[in-house]
C-alpha positions in Angstrom: 173.2 60.0 144.5 173.1 58.2 147.8 173.1 54.4 148.2 169.5 54.6 149.3 168.5 55.5 145.8 169.6 52.1 144.7 167.0 50.4 146.9 163.9 52.0 145.4 161.3 50.1 143.3 160.7 51.5 139.8 158.6 50.6 136.9 161.3 48.3 135.6 162.7 47.2 138.9 159.3 46.3 140.3 160.3 44.1 143.2 157.0 44.7 145.0 155.3 42.5 142.3 153.7 39.4 143.9 155.7 37.0 141.6 159.0 38.5 142.8 157.9 38.3 146.4 156.9 34.7 145.9 160.4 33.9 144.4 162.0 35.4 147.5 159.8 33.4 149.8 160.6 30.2 147.9 164.4 30.9 148.0 164.2 31.1 151.8 166.9 33.7 152.4 166.2 34.3 156.0 169.3 34.2 158.2 171.8 34.6 155.3 174.3 37.4 155.1 174.0 40.0 152.4 176.8 38.3 150.5 175.2 34.9 150.7 171.9 36.3 149.6 173.5 38.0 146.6 175.2 34.8 145.5 172.0 32.8 145.8 170.1 35.5 143.8 172.8 35.7 141.2 172.7 31.9 140.4 168.9 32.0 140.4 168.7 34.6 137.7 171.7 33.2 135.8 170.4 29.6 135.5 166.6 29.7 135.7 166.4 32.1 132.7 168.3 30.8 129.7 170.1 33.3 127.5 168.5 34.1 124.2 169.4 36.6 121.5 165.8 36.7 120.4 164.6 40.1 121.3 161.5 42.2 120.7 162.8 45.7 121.7 159.6 47.4 120.5 157.7 46.3 123.6 159.1 48.0 126.8 157.5 45.4 129.1 160.3 42.9 128.2 162.6 44.9 130.5 160.3 44.8 133.5 161.8 42.5 136.2 158.5 40.8 137.1 157.9 40.0 133.4 161.5 38.6 132.9 161.3 36.4 135.9 158.3 34.6 134.4 160.0 33.9 131.1 162.1 30.8 130.2 164.6 33.0 128.2 165.8 36.5 128.1 169.0 38.6 127.4 171.5 40.7 129.3 169.5 43.8 130.0 166.3 42.2 131.4 168.3 39.6 133.4 170.5 42.4 134.9 167.4 44.3 135.9 165.8 41.1 137.4 168.9 40.6 139.6 168.7 44.2 140.5 165.1 43.9 141.6 165.6 40.7 143.6 168.6 42.3 145.4 166.8 45.6 146.2 163.9 43.6 147.6 166.2 42.0 150.2 167.9 45.3 151.1 171.0 45.1 148.9 171.6 48.3 146.9 171.8 47.5 143.2 172.2 49.2 139.9 172.8 48.4 136.3 175.9 49.2 134.2 176.0 49.5 130.4 179.1 48.7 128.3 179.9 47.7 124.7 182.1 44.7 124.0 183.5 43.1 120.9 182.2 39.5 120.8 184.8 37.5 119.0 182.6 34.4 119.4 179.5 35.9 117.7 178.1 33.7 114.9 178.4 34.7 111.3 174.6 34.7 111.1 174.2 37.2 113.9 177.0 39.3 112.5 175.2 39.4 109.2 171.9 40.5 110.9 173.5 43.0 113.2 176.2 44.3 110.9 178.9 44.0 113.6 180.4 41.8 116.2 179.9 44.6 118.8 177.5 43.7 121.6 176.3 47.3 122.1 174.6 48.2 125.4 175.6 45.0 127.1 174.3 45.2 130.7 175.4 43.7 134.0 174.3 44.3 137.6 176.4 46.0 140.3 175.7 45.1 143.9 176.8 47.2 146.9 178.3 44.7 149.3 180.7 45.3 152.2 181.1 48.9 151.3 181.9 48.6 147.6 180.2 48.0 144.2 180.7 44.5 142.8 180.0 43.6 139.2 177.7 40.6 138.6 176.8 39.4 135.1 173.9 36.9 135.1 173.2 36.9 131.4 174.8 33.6 130.2 173.3 30.5 131.8 175.4 27.4 132.4 173.8 25.5 129.6 174.7 28.2 127.0 178.3 28.3 128.3 178.6 24.5 128.1 177.3 24.4 124.5 179.7 27.0 123.3 182.7 26.4 125.6 182.3 29.9 127.2 183.9 30.3 130.6 181.0 30.4 133.1 180.7 33.6 135.1 180.9 32.7 138.7 180.0 35.1 141.5 181.1 34.9 145.1 179.9 38.3 146.3 183.4 39.7 146.9 185.0 40.1 143.4 183.7 41.2 140.0 182.0 38.6 137.8 181.9 39.6 134.1 182.0 37.7 130.8 185.6 36.6 130.3 188.1 37.7 127.7 188.8 34.1 126.5 186.7 31.0 126.2 187.6 27.5 127.6 189.8 26.8 124.6 191.7 30.1 125.0 190.0 31.7 122.1 189.2 35.4 122.3 185.6 36.0 123.6 184.7 39.4 125.2 186.8 42.5 124.4 185.4 45.5 126.4 185.6 48.6 124.3 183.3 51.3 125.7 181.7 52.2 129.1 178.3 53.9 129.1 178.1 54.2 132.9 176.0 53.0 135.8 172.3 53.7 136.4 169.8 53.5 139.2 167.1 52.6 136.6 166.9 51.6 133.0 167.7 54.6 130.7 165.6 53.2 127.9 166.1 56.2 125.6 169.8 55.9 126.0 169.7 52.2 125.3 167.8 52.7 122.1 170.2 55.4 121.1 173.1 53.0 121.6 171.4 50.3 119.6 170.5 52.8 116.8 174.1 54.0 116.6 175.6 50.5 116.4 172.9 48.6 114.6 171.0 51.2 112.6 167.3 52.1 112.9 165.3 49.4 114.7 162.3 49.3 112.4 159.7 46.6 112.7 161.2 44.9 109.7 164.7 44.8 111.2 163.3 43.7 114.5 161.7 40.7 112.7 165.3 39.8 111.7 166.6 40.2 115.3 163.8 38.0 116.8 164.0 35.4 114.1 167.5 34.0 115.0 168.1 30.9 117.0 168.8 31.5 120.7 172.0 29.4 120.3 173.5 31.4 117.5 176.7 32.5 119.1 179.0 30.7 116.8 178.8 28.6 113.6 177.2 25.2 114.1 
């Protein structure tokens, strides 16, 4: 697949939507290099949309970039798609990458609901800058990181930016255990298969449990 394929609008990466175009106008990116644009877009997605583990996976619209960029909270996959959409809109090739990681800092409450500490189908964006793909993870906003003493993911447009293996106190945080590959668009069927394999069938009853937790439940209070 050529790099040009990572510039196309899709149903989920819908950067032609008026709301996304307005965001880009307000950010005033004219005259900036691609790297500087990417950095500005990364921090916009990271910190204007707070991370929340509350999900409603039974409604596909939650993954659409234009929807996510109008929400106060979201989680890793929609936020990665949102950064992907903003980047493509300004001519930066972008794609998403799916991995599993063992979250040593996951709360007991979420572990009880999910049945595991594995964050299956975790998603980050990859941006094609200066001839190479750079990883950019906008999922955890600065407020969430401060509350739980996570190391903030900082992005400079030249080196990979992913959730760190240790938190600010040196405790284990993210242990990456499986790579599901990179995609030009959201492979929703595959994502649901990953969730089903790791968390069991996502019935409406189980989804009520998923969406009922507090957005700050990463560790014990």
